[in-house]
Each structure stands twice: as C-alpha cells, then as structure tokens.
ROROLO-902944 format. One record per residue: x, y, z of N, C-alpha, C in turn. Coordinates in steps of 0.001 Angstrom, whole numbers, padded with zeros to 6 digits, always signed. Atoms other than C-alpha are relative to their C-alpha. Layout:
XYZXYZXYZ ...
This chain:
-000197-001336-000549+112466+099796+084243+001275+000018+000835 -001246-000110-000746+115781+100962+085691+000019+001302+000782 -000101-001208-000814+116922+103595+088149+000266+001243-000842 -000383-001158+000809+118077+105806+085275-001183+000650-000704 +001167-000666+000579+114542+106507+084066-001168-000013+000992 +001032+000114-001024+112665+106294+087388-000051+001238+000885 +000239-001155-000861+111155+109090+089455-000534-000498+001338 +000378+000444-001333+110959+108453+093217-000562+001157+000814 +000488-000955-000985+108950+110239+095902+000429-000493+001378 -000422+000312-001358+110566+110261+099367-000887+000782+000966 +000868-000663-000979+108185+111009+102263+000526-000320+001400 -000562+000187-001343+109810+111521+105692-000037+001344+000724 +000109-001262-000735+109213+114117+108397+001345+000483+000549 -001324-000379-000486+112890+114104+109444+000778+000667-001137 -000636-000753+001085+114537+116825+107347+001384-000543-000334 -001349+000520+000236+118039+115375+107796-000048-001308-000785 +000107+001288+000700+117053+111842+106758-000529+000200-001409 +000594-000281+001314+114939+113196+103908+001065+000508-000965 -001053-000563+000844+117884+115183+102589+001067-001015-000360 -001026+001025+000264+120361+112318+102940-000499-001027-001011 +000559+000976+000940+118050+109881+101149-000086+000584-001409 +000126-000635+001315+117397+112339+098341+001361+000097-000680 -001338-000147+000565+121111+113019+097853+000558-001349-000441 -000524+001328+000315+122041+109313+097947-000670-000586-001243 +000717+000603+001119+119329+108228+095508+000222+000777-001295 -000324-000774+001196+120059+111089+093103+001379-000383-000526 -001324+000464+000432+123713+110003+093072-000077-001365-000684 +000176+001331+000592+122465+106508+092195-000695+000062-001355 +000555-000153+001337+120793+107917+089096-001493+000233-000065 +001440-000226-000001+117194+108469+090181-000330+001496-000082 +000614-001308-000164+115081+111565+089737-000800-000083+001298 +000586+000117-001335+113913+112290+093301-000735+001281+000391 +000762-001084-000604+111198+114492+094811-000252-000375+001455 +000172+000277-001423+110792+114808+098588-001212+000735+000554 +001131-000615-000699+107784+115509+100807+000208-000179+001504 -000297+000009-001434+107834+116316+104527-001050-000714+000844 +001038+000712-000751+104553+114653+105577-001070-000486-000979 +001031+000581+000859+101417+112941+104282-000739+001061-000808 +000737-001056+000700+099616+116183+103419+000827+000556-001161 -000886-000474+001059+102622+117431+101441+000090-001028-001122 -000079+001066+001004+102875+114056+099684-001248-000016-000880 +001245-000015+000780+099218+114249+098633+000004+001137-001022 -000050-001131+000938+099771+117673+097078+000938-000300-001159 -000963+000345+001053+102815+116434+095173-000592-001046-000941 +000568+001082+000807+101008+113300+093994-001164+000465-000876 +001115-000508+000804+098091+115359+092700+000464+000573-001332 -000486-000608+001235+100346+116858+090051+001095-000762-000711 -001105+000741+000603+103084+114304+089381-000226-001499+000109 +000009+001464-000043+103367+110617+088562+001375-000493+000422 -001261+000553-000476+106031+108502+090251+000070-001492-000311 -000205+001423+000229+107536+105086+089658+000045-000784+001302 -000058+000660-001302+107929+104329+093383-000038+001051+001100 +000074-000879-001160+107188+105910+096766+000733-000659+001163 -000683+000452-001213+109563+105510+099730-000613+000782+001147 +000894-000654-000963+107396+106249+102755+000333-000413+001430 -000255+000264-001412+108276+106569+106440-001322-000287+000713 +001223+000364-000710+105738+104935+108768-000302+000977+001128 +000210-000814-001205+106225+107015+111933+000108+001484-000326 +000040-001429+000287+105156+110534+110991-001101+000640+000832 +001079-000689-000722+103144+113120+112943-001197+000197-000919 +001199-000112+000818+099567+113481+111808-000333-001348-000608 +000308+001250+000694+098667+110860+109221+001271-000830-000162 -001209+000815+000085+101158+107994+109505+000096-000703-001352 -000267+000608+001301+102659+106030+106631-000937-001131-000360 +000921+001110+000277+100386+102993+106982-001362+000532-000422 +001293-000597+000363+097238+105134+106904+000054+000641-001384 -000151-000616+001318+098556+107059+103905+000049-001069-001078 -000061+001107+000965+099387+103799+102120-001389-000540-000293 +001354+000558+000174+095889+102460+102716-000871+000947-000827 +000788-000990+000734+094360+105686+101401+000423+000080-001467 -000497-000099+001377+096599+105890+098320-000417-001208-000833 +000340+001219+000735+095777+102298+097385-001409+000012-000570 +001359-000098+000545+092174+103325+096737+000011+000508-001434 -000038-000598+001340+093256+105181+093599+001342-000174-000709 -001356-000024+000543+096980+104534+093049+000636-001386+000081 -000673+001309+000015+098944+101428+092029+001525+000127+000067 -001441-000218-000083+102424+103006+092332+000603-000831+001136 -000623+000791-001066+104767+100684+094304+000367+000870+001200 -000314-000709-001236+105290+101702+097943+000941-000847+000845 -000956+000628-000910+108305+100827+100098-000077+000745+001328 +000134-000619-001317+107730+101480+103807+001320-000060+000765 -001137-000043-000914+110524+102558+106145-000573+000029+001415 +000598+000090-001318+109714+101517+109687+001026-000278+001080 -000854+000263-001155+111433+101661+113052-000531-001189+000782 +000601+001143-000683+109114+098895+114176+000470-001297-000650 -000528+001244+000553+110701+095500+113757-000888-001202+000194 +000868+001132-000269+107821+093341+114941-000712-000455-001271 +000630+000569+001196+106302+090987+112365-001396+000558-000214 +001375-000482+000143+102741+092169+113087-000043+001407-000586 -000047-001354+000538+103724+095767+112324+000314-000020-001494 -000334+000104+001423+105280+094759+109025-001191-000538-000795 +001168+000572+000666+102236+092661+108142-001084+001056-000180 +000993-001081+000105+099984+095660+108859+000305+000892-001198 -000387-000816+001143+101959+097670+106316-000296-000681-001320 +000273+000742+001227+101673+094948+103683-001497-000106-000250 +001454+000070+000167+097956+094556+104328-000578+001336-000456 +000464-001321+000424+097563+098298+103832+000258+000244-001476 -000262-000143+001435+098990+097899+100328+001444+000238-000369 -001417-000198+000318+102766+098312+100628+000549-001206-000759 -000632+001076+000761+104940+096280+098272+001167-000626+000757 -001127+000510-000771+107867+095904+100675+000225+000927+001181 -000312-000812-001161+109266+097248+103927+001479-000149+000313 -001395+000022-000422+112678+098063+105353+000069+000597+001397 -000063-000450-001389+113359+098348+109084+001197+000917+000219 -001079-000903-000393+115404+101232+110465+000712-000569+001222 -000884-000656+000985+118312+101556+110840+000338-000969-001131 -000329+000834+001147+119299+100290+107395+001205+000578-000723 -001102-000456+000834+122257+100478+105071-000567+000607-001283 +000502-000602+001246+121663+102842+102115+000058-000958-001185 -000116+000939+001120+122879+100100+099770-001161-000990-000007 +001138+000919-000046+120111+097785+101009-001263+000683-000512 +001144-000752+000530+117527+100487+100318+000051+000019-001524 -000163-000045+001453+118921+100816+096790-000329-001347-000627 +000270+001337+000526+118781+097045+096249-001491-000309+000017 +001443+000270-000095+115178+096849+097439-000795+000835-000997 +000676-000850+000988+114092+099785+095272+000142-000598-001393 -000221+000572+001329+115684+098227+092191-000726-001328-000170 +000729+001267+000080+114128+094842+093027-001475+000243-000289 +001408-000325+000249+110659+096423+093134-000190+000486-001429 +000128-000535+001361+111225+098310+089881+000143-001105-001046 -000148+001120+000953+112375+095092+088158-001269-000820-000089 +001230+000797+000000+109096+093466+089147-001135+000690-000750 +001060-000724+000690+107050+096155+087440-000092-000463-001448 +000145+000472+001377+105592+095047+084097+000546+001000-001002 -000513-000859+001055+107345+096392+081037-001130+000394-000943 +001030-000402+000966+105196+098418+078628+000124-000814-001278 +000009+000807+001217+104186+096483+075548-000511+000823-001168 +000443-000694+001201+103512+097544+071969-001526+000015-000068 +001446-000144+000054+099985+098790+071350-000648-001077-000857 +000606+000975+000904+099445+096264+068580+000335-001432+000391 -000318+001362-000423+100657+093264+070587-001297-000784+000185 +001187+000832-000128+098175+090401+070453-000260-000282+001476 +000262+000197-001429+096481+090281+073868-000174-001471+000347 +000229+001323-000546+096559+087116+075899-000739+000214+001299 +000887-000363-001092+093702+087217+078352-000465-001244+000754 +000586+001025-000852+092694+085041+081287-001323+000521+000548 +001314-000384-000510+089062+085073+082432-000235-000651+001356 +000307+000456-001351+088155+084820+086105-001414+000469+000314 +001385-000449-000120+084369+085007+086044-000174+001291-000768 +000211-001275+000700+083459+088629+085207+001285+000798-000171 -001276-000714+000041+087104+089654+085549+000888-000589-001086 -000968+000463+000999+089655+089477+082741+001359+000623+000287 -001369-000468-000247+093413+089768+083089+000794-000108-001292 -000815-000072+001207+095478+090871+080091+001454-000201+000415 -001351+000355-000452+098825+089155+080649+001040+000909-000635 -000996-000801+000699+100714+091143+078035+000076+001423+000549 +000050-001391-000471+099602+094527+079317+000079+000108+001522 -000001-000059-001455+099497+093574+082990-001182+000781+000533 +001198-000746-000388+095963+094952+083270-001130-000948+000368 +001164+000781-000422+092904+093594+085077-001240+000865-000118 +001219-000760+000259+089397+094654+084104-001222-000771+000477 +001332+000544-000232+085838+094081+085271-000963+000864-000788 +000770-000816+000931+083657+095230+082430+000885+001093-000560 -000784-001142+000462+084880+098713+081549+000831+000630+001110 -000705-000563-001152+086366+099299+084992+001356-000663+000196 -001349+000511-000246+090123+098947+085490+000157-000298+001490 -000284+000377-001386+091008+097055+088686+001464+000311+000262 -001371-000426-000277+094102+098654+090164+000745-001076+000780 -000855+000973-000659+096852+096201+091066+001301+000672+000416 -001333-000468-000371+100005+096950+093005+001037-000738-000850 -001056+000668+000759+103341+096024+091433+000158-001448+000417 -000147+001368-000487+103566+092933+093642-001181-000860-000416 +001175+000763+000427+099998+091851+092874+000081-000333-001486 -000136+000239+001433+100691+092235+089156+001032-001089-000272 -001019+001014+000177+103860+090176+089461-000535-001381+000380 +000612+001271-000377+101933+087448+091291-000917-000513-001110 +000880+000425+001096+099340+087401+088498+000804-000526-001183 -000840+000457+001114+102102+087059+085911+000616-001376+000306 -000558+001299-000396+103687+084184+087867-001051-001089-000156 +001064+001007+000089+100366+082328+088157-000477-000196-001443 +000485+000082+001384+099374+083146+084556+000926-000844-000880 -000955+000801+000775+102514+081398+083312-000258-001493+000163 +000263+001425-000218+101234+078097+084728-001395-000192+000588 +001363+000150-000535+097423+078167+085129-000329-001463+000247 +000370+001371-000323+096028+075095+086795+001084-000796+000688 -001097+000683-000669+099370+074237+088390+000333+000727+001297 -000328-000654-001267+100185+074882+092065+001425+000555-000004 -001311-000622-000159+103092+077208+092874+000262+000100+001497 -000296+000010-001429+104792+076779+096255+000282+001406+000514 -000294-001292-000604+105182+079657+098665+001483+000331-000144 -001440-000215+000160+108963+079185+098498+000319+000511-001391 -000232-000426+001388+108879+079535+094694-000521+001420-000213 +000537-001354+000129+106693+082640+094945+000951+001021+000610 -000967-000892-000646+109164+084229+097368+001197+000221-000921 -001159-000110+000895+112033+083483+094958-000330+000826-001234 +000367-000711+001228+110175+084745+091878-000290+001478+000247 +000238-001399-000354+109267+087960+093701+001290+000717+000374 -001290-000613-000292+112956+088542+094390+000213+000292+001468 -000136-000215-001441+112591+088327+098162+001034-000953+000595 -000856+000905-000750+114934+086815+100713-000841-001181+000485 +000722+001169-000479+114024+083309+101794-000262+000103+001495 +000291+000028-001427+112429+082674+105184-001490+000005+000260 +001416+000095-000355+109159+082162+107004-000687+001355-000009 +000612-001329-000017+108587+085898+107419-000416+000417-001404 +000331-000364+001379+108684+086401+103638-001133-000875-000540 +001100+000860+000428+106410+083396+103072-001322+000498+000593 +001207-000574-000597+103928+084936+105500-000395+001281-000722 +000288-001217+000757+104247+088208+103605-000690-000338-001318 +000656+000445+001238+103328+086331+100408-001453-000365+000286 +001378+000341-000363+100250+084965+102196-000866+001260+000084 +000729-001272-000109+099228+088568+102929-000326+000542-001396 +000220-000484+001372+099673+089535+099259-001077-000825-000704 +001013+000872+000593+097572+086526+098204-001389+000391+000510 +001281-000407-000583+094802+087579+100607-000496+001293-000633 +000380-001265+000633+094827+091106+099151-000457-000214-001438 +000355+000259+001398+094737+089766+095586-001360-000682-000094 +001298+000680+000007+091815+087487+096406-001153+000979+000178 +001070-000984-000207+089808+090479+097587-000378+000692-001296 +000256-000699+001256+090100+091890+094081-000572-000912-001085 +000407+000884+001095+089341+088763+092019-001058-001026+000389 +000911+001057-000433+087124+086505+094122-001379+000552+000362 +001337-000376-000468+083330+086750+094543-000099-000108+001520 -000056+000190-001452+083913+085416+098072+001444-000345+000373 -001417+000244-000289+087556+085813+099164+000241-001086+001045 -000175+001022-001029+086986+083473+102133-000198-001410-000553 +000151+001286+000688+086027+080683+099722+000503+000172-001444 -000576-000330+001307+088435+081280+096814-000322-001025-001076 +000353+000843+001144+087349+079934+093458+001088+000030-001064 -000969-000168+001072+090056+081281+091169+001456-000064+000470 -001345+000067-000560+093140+081672+093377-000071-000935+001206 +000276+001039-000980+092999+078424+095287+001240-000360+000814 -001059+000578-000823+095053+077025+098147+000019-001508-000247 -000162+001433+000211+096402+073573+097324+000781-000542+001186 -000607+000448-001248+097133+071807+100583+001341-000704-000242 -001319+000610+000108+100820+070971+100898+000768+000356-001259 -000670-000315+001283+101618+072432+097456+000126+001479-000270 -000093-001438+000231+100996+076189+097578-001307+000596-000486 +001157-000685+000561+098624+078340+095539-000109-000290-001496 +000235+000308+001418+097059+077782+092110-001060+000937-000560 +000987-000810+000719+095294+080062+089637-000821-000927-000876 +000899+000871+000756+092239+078342+088152-000967+000865-000803 +000883-000844+000824+090842+080550+085357-001095-000819-000650 +001097+000679+000706+087645+079755+083460+000505-000669-001265 
C-alpha cells in the first residue's frame, strides 16, 4: 500500500493544525478527510473506511487515547497518535490502548509523513482469492499467513496492523526465538530501549488475543535472553 491509494482520517480539535495537516498530506498524494473531535470522527467512520487514522491525544471531551481504546473493539485500522506528552508512560498508555505508533509534538511534517508511510508498508498486501492458504494453529485459534487473518471458529479476531506484522514475523520462523532488537528493526522502528519497551507492549496485547491465559503464555513464549518465540501446535 502506498500514499497514492491511501485514505487518511485526521482528527484534531485545533482548526489551524487540522487544516495544515490536511493540506500537507494531500500535497503528498493522500486522500484526506478531517474531523474536529471524537464525536465527529465516529460519525465519519460510520460511513467511510480509512487506511490510517492520525489522532490527536489532547482533545476536549473524549480524548484520543479513550477513542483509540473504543475503536479497537471493532476496528483494526492503523492509528498514529499525536501527543504533546513526551513521557514514556504516556506513550505506553497510547500503545496499550491500541495505537500502532505515536509522534510527540512539536514534530516536523516530514517525520509525520515518514511514520505514516512506515505504518502503511507494514500493512499486509491483499492476496489472490485462490491463493493456497498457509495456516498456523494456536489451540482453537488459526492464523492464515497469506491473508493476514486470525480466526476462532467462525469469528474473526481483529488485529491491528502492528499485531499482524508481528504475527507475520513470528510465522516466518515458528519455534525460533526472535530478539526484541530484531522485532524493532523488522517493524521499521528506530532502535532504542523505548522502542523495545513498545514492542513488549504490543506482545502483551497480542497475547491477550491468542492465549488462554496471557499471564502464562503457551503460544507466544518469552525465551530468556533470546526474545520471543511463536510455538504453534
């Protein structure tokens, strides 16, 4: 997926910033829709599908983290949070709520563009309907690697773009540990302890979706000193 066929939703209560972001991203080749707050965003999302949501955290009424957490109940669209809060705990809260990435204000527009494109590159490409499925089984859960879909019985388990990318990384080497550093690199993130901690948060979220008991992981295991390992049936 590229910026030339992607539709973005910008959600920011600051009219000036909202307008500048929309103009900049449209010049970069995106189709862009803007919303002024969480309630407006919900109305827009009820009628349109988007490839990515750029969401301000500090908004009156329902804030960006609360909206992210709510959207994740039904929506797997990637979410990039814009936050004036630079503390690690605040960023972790956003990731735990379901965001795929965050960017602290003030930021350079070019960095926003790079992060958006990095997220879109991580999204699974659509595959041909007749492609032979390759499926991993995790107890009652099955993960179709080719389609990037996870199912429990007839119920589709919604994965975020980052969670799907993690599953694809682990599915490429089942039974083999992958280091946190390698996961950060494969996810297209900058190196550093903060990003490795962010990966830990994503792993915790993924475990909640695939493990009978996330506190005692059976399928997405921690390998001491080596990283994480997917252990399918």
